[in-house]
C-alpha positions in Angstrom: 8.8 -0.7 66.5 7.8 2.2 64.2 9.1 0.4 61.2 7.2 -2.8 62.1 4.0 -0.7 62.7 4.3 0.8 59.2 4.8 -2.6 57.6 1.9 -4.1 59.5 -0.3 -1.1 58.7 0.5 -1.2 55.0 -0.2 -5.0 54.9 -3.4 -4.4 56.8 -4.7 -1.8 54.4 -3.8 -4.1 51.5 -5.8 -6.9 53.1 -8.8 -4.6 53.5 -8.6 -3.4 49.9 -8.4 -6.9 48.6 -11.4 -7.9 50.6 -13.4 -4.9 49.2 -12.3 -5.6 45.6 -13.7 -9.1 45.8 -17.2 -7.5 45.8 -16.5 -5.4 42.7 -18.0 -6.8 39.5 -15.2 -5.5 37.2 -13.5 -8.2 34.9 -10.1 -6.5 35.2 -7.5 -9.0 36.2 -6.3 -6.9 39.2 -9.8 -6.9 40.5 -10.7 -10.6 39.8 -7.4 -11.8 41.3 -9.0 -10.7 44.7 -11.4 -13.7 44.4 -8.7 -16.2 44.8 -6.7 -15.8 48.1 -9.6 -15.8 50.6 -7.9 -18.4 52.9 -4.7 -16.5 52.8 -6.3 -13.1 53.4 -8.4 -14.6 56.3 -5.2 -15.9 57.9 -3.3 -12.7 57.5 -6.3 -10.6 58.7 -6.6 -12.7 61.9 -2.8 -12.3 62.7 -2.4 -8.6 62.0 -4.4 -7.2 65.0 -2.2 -9.0 67.4 0.9 -7.9 65.5 -0.2 -4.3 65.6 -0.8 -4.4 69.3 2.7 -5.9 69.8 4.2 -3.1 67.7 2.4 -0.5 69.9 3.9 -1.9 73.2 5.8 0.7 75.1 4.5 3.5 72.8 1.6 5.9 73.1 -2.0 4.9 72.9 -3.2 3.7 69.5 -4.1 6.5 67.1 -7.6 6.8 65.7 -6.5 5.4 62.3 -5.2 2.3 64.1 -8.6 1.6 65.7 -10.2 2.0 62.3 -7.7 -0.4 60.8 -8.4 -2.9 63.5 -12.1 -2.7 63.0 -11.7 -3.1 59.2 -9.4 -6.2 59.7 -12.0 -7.8 62.0 -14.6 -7.2 59.3 -12.2 -8.7 56.7 -11.9 -11.8 58.7 -15.7 -12.1 59.0 -16.2 -11.6 55.3 -13.5 -14.0 54.2 -14.5 -16.8 56.6 -18.2 -16.2 55.8 -17.4 -16.8 52.1 -15.5 -20.0 52.7 -17.7 -21.4 55.5 -20.0 -23.4 53.1 -16.8 -25.3 52.0 -16.2 -26.7 55.5 -17.7 -29.6 57.5 -19.5 -27.0 59.5 -22.0 -26.5 56.7 -24.9 -28.7 55.6 -24.1 -31.1 52.7 -25.5 -29.7 49.4 -25.1 -33.2 47.9 -26.2 -36.0 50.3 -24.1 -39.2 50.7 -25.2 -42.2 48.7 -27.3 -44.7 50.5 -25.5 -47.9 51.5 -27.5 -50.1 49.0 -27.1 -48.0 45.9 -27.1 -49.8 42.5 -23.5 -50.1 41.5 -24.5 -50.3 37.9 -25.5 -46.7 38.2 -22.3 -45.5 39.8 -19.8 -43.3 38.0 -16.2 -42.9 39.1 -14.1 -40.1 37.5 -10.6 -38.7 37.9 -10.1 -35.1 36.7 -6.5 -33.8 36.3 -4.8 -30.7 35.0 -1.6 -32.5 34.0 0.5 -29.3 33.5 1.7 -29.4 29.9 5.3 -29.0 30.9 5.1 -31.9 33.4 7.0 -35.0 32.2 6.5 -37.2 35.3 4.1 -39.5 33.4 5.0 -42.6 35.5 3.8 -41.0 38.7 0.7 -39.6 37.0 -0.3 -42.9 35.6 0.3 -44.8 38.8 -1.8 -42.3 40.8 -4.7 -42.3 38.4 -4.7 -46.1 37.7 -4.7 -46.7 41.5 -8.2 -45.0 41.7 -9.6 -47.4 39.0 -11.9 -44.7 37.5 -14.5 -45.2 34.8 -13.6 -41.9 33.1 -10.4 -39.9 33.1 -10.5 -36.2 32.1 -7.1 -34.6 31.5 -6.5 -31.0 30.5 -3.3 -29.2 29.3 -2.7 -32.2 27.0 -0.3 -31.6 24.2 1.0 -34.1 21.6 3.6 -35.5 24.0 1.0 -36.2 26.6 -1.4 -37.6 24.0 1.3 -40.0 23.0 2.1 -41.0 26.6 -1.6 -41.5 27.4 -2.0 -44.1 24.6 -1.0 -46.8 27.1 -4.5 -46.3 28.6 -6.2 -47.5 25.4 -6.3 -51.2 26.4 -8.3 -50.4 29.6 -10.1 -47.4 28.3 -11.3 -48.1 24.7 -13.5 -45.0 24.4 -11.7 -41.7 24.1 -11.7 -38.2 22.8 -8.4 -36.5 22.0 -7.8 -32.9 21.4 -4.1 -32.3 22.0 -2.9 -28.6 21.7 0.4 -26.8 22.4 -1.3 -23.8 24.1 -2.2 -25.5 27.4 -5.8 -25.9 26.4 -5.6 -29.4 25.0 -7.9 -32.1 26.4 -8.2 -35.8 26.6 -11.1 -38.1 27.7 -10.5 -41.8 28.3 -13.5 -44.0 29.3 -14.4 -47.5 30.0 -18.0 -46.5 29.4 -19.4 -46.1 25.9 -19.4 -42.5 24.7 -22.3 -41.0 22.6 -23.0 -37.7 20.9 -19.4 -36.5 21.4 -18.7 -32.9 20.3 -15.8 -30.5 20.7 -17.2 -27.0 20.9 -15.4 -23.7 20.7 -17.7 -21.6 22.9 -15.8 -18.3 22.8 -12.5 -18.6 20.9 -11.1 -21.2 18.5 -8.0 -21.9 20.6 -10.0 -23.0 23.7 -12.1 -26.2 23.3 -14.7 -27.7 25.5 -15.9 -31.3 25.2 -19.6 -32.3 25.4 -20.5 -36.0 25.5 -22.9 -38.6 26.8 -21.7 -41.5 29.0 -23.5 -44.8 29.1 -23.5 -46.4 32.6 -23.4 -50.2 33.0 -27.1 -50.1 33.8 -27.8 -48.5 30.4 -28.7 -45.1 31.9 -27.1 -42.1 30.1 -25.4 -39.1 31.7 -24.3 -36.0 30.0 -20.8 -34.8 30.7 -19.2 -31.4 30.0 -15.4 -30.9 30.3 -14.3 -27.2 30.5 -11.0 -25.4 30.8 -11.5 -21.7 30.2 -8.8 -19.0 29.9 -7.8 -17.5 33.3 -7.2 -13.9 34.4 -3.4 -13.4 34.3 -1.4 -10.6 35.8 1.7 -11.3 33.8 0.1 -10.3 30.5 -2.7 -8.1 32.0 -5.3 -10.7 30.8 -8.7 -10.0 32.4 -11.5 -12.5 33.0 -13.8 -11.6 30.1 -13.0 -14.7 28.0 -13.2 -17.0 31.0 -16.5 -15.5 32.2 -18.0 -15.7 28.7 -17.1 -19.3 28.3 -18.7 -20.2 31.7 -21.7 -18.1 30.8 -22.2 -19.8 27.5 -21.7 -23.3 28.9 -24.2 -22.6 31.6 -26.8 -21.5 29.0 -26.3 -24.8 27.1 -26.4 -27.0 30.2 -29.5 -25.3 31.4 -31.4 -26.7 28.4 -30.6 -30.3 29.4 -33.2 -32.1 31.4 -31.1 -35.3 31.9 -28.4 -36.0 34.5 -25.3 -33.8 33.9 -21.8 -33.7 35.3 -19.5 -30.7 34.7 -15.8 -31.2 35.2 -12.6 -29.3 34.6 -10.1 -26.7 35.7 -12.4 -23.6 35.5 -9.6 -21.2 36.5 -11.9 -19.8 39.1 -12.5 -20.5 42.7 -15.6 -22.2 44.1 -16.9 -19.1 46.0 -16.6 -16.5 43.2 -19.5 -14.6 41.7 -18.7 -16.1 38.3 -18.8 -19.6 39.5 -22.0 -19.1 41.5 -23.6 -17.5 38.4 -22.6 -20.6 36.3 -24.0 -22.9 38.9 -27.3 -21.1 39.0 -27.6 -21.0 35.3 -26.5 -24.6 34.8 -28.6 -25.8 37.8 -25.7 -27.8 39.2 -24.7 -28.6 42.8 -21.3 -28.6 44.4 -20.4 -31.8 46.3 -17.7 -29.9 48.2 -20.3 -27.9 50.2 -20.3 -29.2 53.7 -17.2 -31.3 53.1 -14.1 -29.1 52.4 -12.2 -26.8 50.1 -10.4 -29.5 48.2 -7.8 -26.9 47.0 -6.1 -28.3 44.0 -3.7 -25.5 42.9 -0.8 -24.7 43.5 0.4 -28.2 44.3 4.0 -27.0 45.0 3.1 -24.2 47.5 1.1 -25.2 50.5 0.2 -21.6 51.5 -0.9 -20.6 48.0 -3.7 -23.1 47.3 -7.1 -22.5 45.8 -10.0 -24.8 44.7 -9.6 -24.4 40.9 -10.5 -27.9 39.7 -14.2 -28.6 39.9 -16.9 -31.3 39.6 -20.5 -30.0 39.6 -23.6 -32.1 38.8 -27.3 -31.9 38.7 -29.6 -33.1 41.5 -29.8 -36.6 40.0 -26.8 -37.9 41.9 -25.7 -38.8 45.5 -22.0 -38.7 46.5 -20.1 -41.8 47.1 -16.6 -40.3 47.4 -14.8 -37.0 46.8 -11.0 -36.8 47.4 -8.0 -34.9 46.3 -5.2 -37.2 45.1 -1.4 -37.1 45.7 1.1 -34.9 43.9 1.6 -36.1 40.3 4.3 -33.6 39.2 1.8 -31.1 38.0 1.0 -27.7 39.6 -2.5 -29.1 40.1 -3.6 -32.1 42.3 -6.0 -34.5 40.6 -9.4 -35.1 42.2 -11.5 -38.3 42.2 -15.2 -38.3 42.5 -17.7 -41.1 42.6 -21.4 -40.5 42.3 -24.5 -42.7 42.3 -27.3 -42.0 39.9 -30.8 -41.8 41.4 -33.4 -43.2 39.1 -36.0 -41.1 40.9 -34.1 -37.9 41.8 -35.3 -36.0 44.8 -35.9 -32.3 44.2 -33.5 -30.3 46.3 -34.2 -26.7 47.4 -30.5 -26.1 47.6 -30.4 -25.7 43.8 -30.3 -21.9 43.7 -32.9 -20.2 41.4 -31.8 -17.5 39.0 -31.5 -14.1 40.6 -33.0 -11.0 39.0 -30.0 -9.8 37.2 -28.4 -13.1 36.3 -29.6 -13.2 32.6 -28.2 -9.6 32.2 -24.9 -10.7 33.7 -24.6 -13.6 31.3 -25.4 -11.4 28.3 -22.9 -8.8 29.4 -20.2 -11.4 29.8 -20.7 -12.8 26.3 -20.9 -9.3 24.8 -17.7 -8.0 26.6 -15.8 -11.1 25.3 -17.0 -10.4 21.8 -16.0 -6.8 22.0 -12.6 -7.8 23.4 -11.9 -10.1 20.4 -13.0 -7.4 17.9 -10.9 -4.7 19.5 -7.8 -6.7 20.3 -4.8 -5.7 18.2 -2.7 -8.2 16.4 0.2 -7.6 18.8 -2.0 -8.2 21.8 -3.4 -11.4 20.3 0.2 -12.5 19.5 1.3 -11.8 23.0 -1.6 -13.8 24.5 -0.9 -16.8 22.2 2.8 -16.7 23.0 2.0 -16.6 26.7 -0.2 -19.7 26.3 2.8 -21.7 25.2 
């Protein structure tokens, strides 16, 4: 029993530390990783008090440090569940459902998928995506092989933007809708593209669309979140200047409830259709207990939601998601669009400046290691 008590205690203090680290604003990878496993930490935190009690059966009364640990575990459960509660059906919808009689010429149906560059199950991917009959397909981690395989979509999707790359940051857009003002931007580093475009709906109305796939924090190469945070900050600044309907889509390599994602949403003035509906955890597709919502679709208040759904396994480590929205010609102002907080502009400036300093200070060997890891 003593061995079990030690194991449970060590696990308990680890859970408490991870919960506390999620409130720290450092961009170090070992801090930012604490943003991700909130569901897992909440689950473990809720189990550990009972396990500690069982480990104490037949022994002396619990020591003071055990009572402290039990209180901290209870607080961890409250914190973790509180952070995730908006992404459950218990919360009010941030994006209302579309009315029954919405104009179908103003609908937009999109599939977003991180295909996983090493994945070669193209038949399953194509079958899954085509079954959803989307107007637009956004694929990330597209290399030359994937670009060649996706060419079979050209007959049905005559409008496209292709940026294949061998470093897991390639992208491809296939659309039935006409594309205008297309631009591939390199917001932070030349190896990581973002795609900006305008989609023309069947009604003739135009919608801006931004596809992002920033670099993640990575423990294996001690890669912190500076480059990711800077890309989201710069994208948010650009999107904030738009006054037309906007949709933002992609694998942001960040979870829905993180400080960085919330900062991006406030700056870009975009809503999250998951709020009040569910987590829609898309990664990791192969491990049920290790899943997080990394693939996102945000949009401005001009839209109502028709459908949001996670799709089946396609051989990738990410599940695709499908979203269908309906454009309101007279958008209703929604107070749920969070205003900028006092320090938000300073946080954005800091993120961009820290990424710039990282790139200037990075040694050739560090840069080489990062590029090799990308492959």
